[in-house]
N, C-alpha and C positions, 0 to 999 in steps of 0.2 A: 553412893551410887546415884544415878540420875533421878531427880525429882522425888527422892524419898521423903524430903521435907516438903509436904504439900503446901505449906504456907507460902513458899516461894512463888508458886503458881498463882495463889490468891493475890499476892501483892502485885504480880506482874499485870494481872487483869485490872486491878483497881487503879493502878498507875495510868492505864490507858484513858481513864475517864476524866482525869484532870488535865485539860489542855493548857499548854503554856501560852497564855495570852499575853503575858508581860513582855513588852518589847515587840509585839507582833507587827507593829506598824513601821518598823525601821526600814523594811525593804519596800514598803508601799509609798511612804511619803517622799516627795521630791521637793526640796526647798530651793527656791530661787530668790536670792537676795540681790540680784543684779538690779540696779536702779531702784533699790528699796531703802526706805528710811527705817532703821532698827527701832528707833524710839516710837515710830508710828505703827509698826507692825507687831503689836503685842501678841497676836496669836502665835506667830512663828517663834517669838521669844519664849513663850510658855512651853511650846513643844520642845525646844532645845533644853530648857530647864528640866522638863520631865525626863528626857532621855539621859541627861547628865546625872540626875538624881538616881535613876535606875542603875547607872554604871557604878555608883558608890553605894548601892544597896539602900539608899534612902527612900524606902517605899512610900512613906507618908508624904515626903516632899514631892515625889513623882505624882502621887494621886492628887495633891493640891494643884500642881501645875497643869495636869490634864483637865481637871475640873474648871480651872480658869480659862483654858483654851476652849472648852465646850461652851462656857458662858458667852464667849465671843462668837463662836460659830457652832451651831448644833450639829456637829459631824459625828455620826454613829461610831466612827473608829476611836474617838476619844472615850466613849462609853465602854468600848471593848477593852481599851487599855486600863481603865479604872476597874473594870470587872476582874481582869487578870491580876491586878495589884491586890484587890480584896481577897482573891483566892490565895495568892502568895502569902498574905498576912494571916491566912486561915480565919478570916472574918466571914464565916460561911453564911451567917444570917443576912448580913448586908449584901453579900455576893449573890445570894439567892433572890433577894428583893430586886437587886439591880438587873439580874438576868431576866426575871419575869417581866419587869417594866420594859426592858429592851425588846423581848420577844413579842410583847403586845404590839409593838410597832413593826418589828421585822421578824415575823414568825418563821420564815424559811432560812434564817441564818444558821447554817450547819455548825459553825464554830461555837457560837454562844449556846446553842441548845445542847451541844455535846458537853460544854463546860457545865451547864446546869445539871446534866445527868451526873457528872462527876461530883458536883457540890452535894446533890441529894444523896448519893451513895456514901459520901464521906460522913454524912450525918445519919447514916443508916435508914434513911427514908426510902426504902427499896421499892415500895409500891408506886410512889410518885416518880421515882427514877425510871421504873419500867414504863410508866405512862409516857414520860417525856422521850424515852428512847424509841418507843413505837411511833411517836409523832415524828421524830427525826427520820425514821425509816420511810415514813409516808412521803416525806419531801425529797429524801436523798437515799437512793438504794446503791450505796457504794460499799467497798470492802471495809472502809473505816467505820461507817455507821453500823454495818452488821456486826463488826467486832465490838463496838460499844454496847449494842443490845445483848450480844452474847456475854459480855462482861457482867451486865446487870443480872442476867439469868444465873450466871455462875455464882455471883455474890448472894443470890437468893437460894443457892444450893439446888436450883432446878437444872441439873446437869444435862438432862436429856435435851431440853430446849437450848441450852448453851451450846451443846455439840451441833445440833441441827442448824442453828443460826451461824455458828462459826464456819460450818461447812459451806454456807452460801458466800461468806467472805473469801474463803479459800478458792471456791469455784471461779470467782472473778479475777483472781490474781495468780493462783498457783504458788503463792508465797510460802516458802518452806518454814518460815517462822510461825505463820498461822497454822500450818499443818502440824508443826511441833506441839503447839498448844492444844490443837484438836486431838492429836494422838494421846496427849497426856490425860485429857478428860476421859477418853474411852478407857485408857489403861488403868488410871488411878482411882477414878470416881465412879465410872459406870462398870468397872471390872469386866471389860470386854477386850482383852489383849489381842484376840484374833482380828478384831476390827482395826485396831491400831496397826497391827502387822500388815493387814491388807492395804490400808491407806498408804503406809510407808513403801511397801513393795511396788504398788501401782505408781507412786510418784517417781521412784527410782527408775522404773521401767520406761515411763512415758516422758519424763523431763530430765533424765540424766542423773548420774551419781553425784551426791553432795556429801560433804563430811558431816554436816549436822544430822541429816536424816539417816544416812548410812550408819553412823556411829550409834544413834539411838536404837535403830533396828537391831544392830549387832548386840547391843546390851540387853535388849528384851530377849533375844534368842539365848544369850549366855545365862541370864538369870533363870530362864526356864529349862536350862541344861540341854538346849537344842544346839549342841556345839557344831554339828555339821553345817547347819544353816548359818550360824555365826561366822564360821570359817569362809563360807561362800561370799558373805557380805564383805568380809575383810579383803578377800581376793579382788572383788570388784572395786573396792575403795583403792587398793594398791594399784591395780592396773589402770585406773582412771586418774588418780591424783599423785601417785608415785611416792607417797609417804612411807618410809621404811617401817614405821611402827605398825602399819597395817599388815605388811608382809610378815613381820615377827609374830603378830597375834594369829594370823591364819596358820602359820606353821606350828605354833604352840598347840592349836586345836587339832591339827592333823596328827601330831605326835601323841596328844592325849587320847585321841580316838584310835590310835595305832593304824591310821590310814596312810601308811608310807607310800602307797601308790599315788595318792593324791598329792602328797608332799613332793614326791619326785616330779610329777607332771608340772606342778606349779613352779618348782625350781628350774626345770629345764626350759620352760616357756619364758622365764623372766631372769635373764642372766645378770641384771643389775641389782638384784637383791643383795644386801650386805651379807658378807661371809657366805655367799651362795655356794662356792665350791667346797668349803669346809662342811657345810650342812649336808650337801649332796653326798660327800664321802660317808658321813654318819648314816645317811639313809641307806646307801649301798651296803654298809657294814651290817646294819640291823636286818636288812633283807637277805643277808648272806649271799649277796651278789658279788662273789670274789673277783670275777673278771673285771667288773667295773670299779670295784674297790681298789684293785691293783693299779688300774689305769689312772684313777683319780688321785690316789696317794702319790704315785710317781710324778704326775703333772704338778701337784701342789709342792712337792719337794723341789722339783726342778725350778719352779717359779719363785720359791721363797727361801730355799736352802734351810728350812726349818727341820731340825733333826727329828722332831716328833713325826713328821710325815715320812721320813726315811724309816723310822721304826714301824709305822703303820704299813708302809710298803712291804717291809720284810714279813710282818705278821700275816698280812693278807696273802702273800705268796705262799707262806707255809700252810695256811688254811685251805688253799686251793690245790695243794700238791696231791697227786694221785699215787706217786711212788716216792719214797724217801731216800734218794741216793745221797751218798756222802758228799758228793760235789755240790749238789743243789743246796743241801743243808748248810754247807760251809759258807756259801754266798749269803744265805739268810743270817747265819750267826755273825758274820762279819758286820753286816749292817746293824744288827741289834747291839753288838758290842760297841760300835761307834756311837750309836745314839745313847745307850745306857751309860757309858763312861763319861760322856760330855754332859748329859742332862741329870745324871744321878737319879734316875726315875725307877722306883721300886717295881712298877708294873713291867718295865722292859727287862730289868734284871731277872725277875721271876720267869718271864716268858722264855728268855734265853736259857736260863738254867734248866727249866722243865723240859725244854726241847732237847737239850743235850742228855738229860737223864732218860727220857723216854726213848730216844734213839741212840742208845749207848754203843751199838755195834760190838757188844761184849767187851767193852774197854773200860775197866774200873777207873782209870785215870780220867777218862772223859766224864764218867759219872761224878767223880770227886770235883772236877772243875765246874760242872753244872751245879753241884750242891754249894759251891763257894759263891756262885752268883745268886742263888736262892737266898743264902744267908745275908747277902748284901741287901736284898729286898726286905728280909725279916728285921734287919737292924733298923730299918726305917718304919716298918709296920709290924711289930712283934705279934700282934693278935690276928693278923690277916689269915683267914682260914684257908685261902687258896695257896698262900706261901707255905703255911704249915704242912699242907697236903703234899706240896712239891718236895719239901725236905724229907718228910716221912717216906715218900716214894723213892727218894734217892737212897736212903738207908736200906729199904727193902731190896732195891737193885743190888746193893752191896752185901745182901744176905744177912744184914744185922736187923733181924725181925724184932728183937726186944726194943732196940732204940727206935725203930720205926713205929712200934705200937705206943711207946711212951710219948712220941711227938704227936701222932694222929689223935691220941686220946685228949689232947689239949683243945681239940675242936669240939664245941658243944654238940650234943646229939641232934638237937633240932636243926642246927646249921648243917651238920653232916648229912642229914637225911633229905635236906632240900636240894642237894647237889648229887646227881646220879653218879658222876665219876668219883667224887670224894667217897661216897658210900661204898662203891665197888672196891676202891683202894682199901678202905677200912676192913671190909670182909676178907679181902685177899691177905692183908697183913695179919689179921686175927687167925686165919687158917694156918698161915706160915708159923706163927708162934706156937700153935697147938701141936705141930708135927714134931 
């Protein structure tokens, strides 16, 4: 999970302090060789040799070339290139010496003083690094210099000052990467998760939803088991960015919280959610909203010709019935038979069978047909307690109480007592056997 390995944060801060000076002049120098004699223009030749050496990772050759160019013309940019090469070579002692000499002449140079801070922290000279970082701030109050000072505080494990300084950098830019680091300090090192949450929530409200801050905020809510807030963040992320994974996570939390009302509202508002109609059907089913379940299942079947939806359409119609006329039941049975026979689905076989057993119209042939369908379900799932209950109920309806008791006894007591209808059937069958 996010930032559990705190060393990653430490490394990210330390990395900020070593500025990449190597090759920094490439965009600054403009060579003009028109009407020039290469043999006579040694400075330009050494510059070209220096950059060619950098391209081949020949750091020593590059350093020698820039030193020769500096000997011809005391241009401070050559010194900066040499300093960058010393840092790249990890020759920190000479790099430190070079930086101090340079800054004695050019004390306000932001780039070199920032590099010096990095050199000092790399040798764990945090006291002098802090001193130089504060000097840097005195000359340049920018987001980058505040970030460098915050990094030194962080490496000194002065997390409170690190956070306060990083806040100043964030205030100048509203950069979400800075906010991410700031939030991590409050969360992981100062143990102030509410501060992190407040910062992230404010940023999202004032500057818009972003994946980085939104996801981090959702993770914090999730890890603190505040699933309702996590779901709200994922809803905002989905509605702003359209990423289907955010919709999926929001719905998972709504189902986990049993907030089917919120899941339904989210689905109805956002018709482009993947499998939206299928999930909406499940929501209606769980809410026992049979009218909408019937409508949704019928629509899905008409659009897809998937027989699973035909079966759902039949079952929901049955669940919604107020009176059980033979005609209406026959229509439902027909749809269930069509689905079950093509799909060979145990659930549908049992549903069809139990329906016929329960509504037998005093017709033993109808009961036996229903039991045949239940047996097809049991052939696939022999230990299923619901299918065993259906078969036992069929034998009871045929007045074979002994066989009914023999089958219903296969259901473990704890399973039987969890289901009211199964337990009632068990009591009825037991009474029948005693008579």
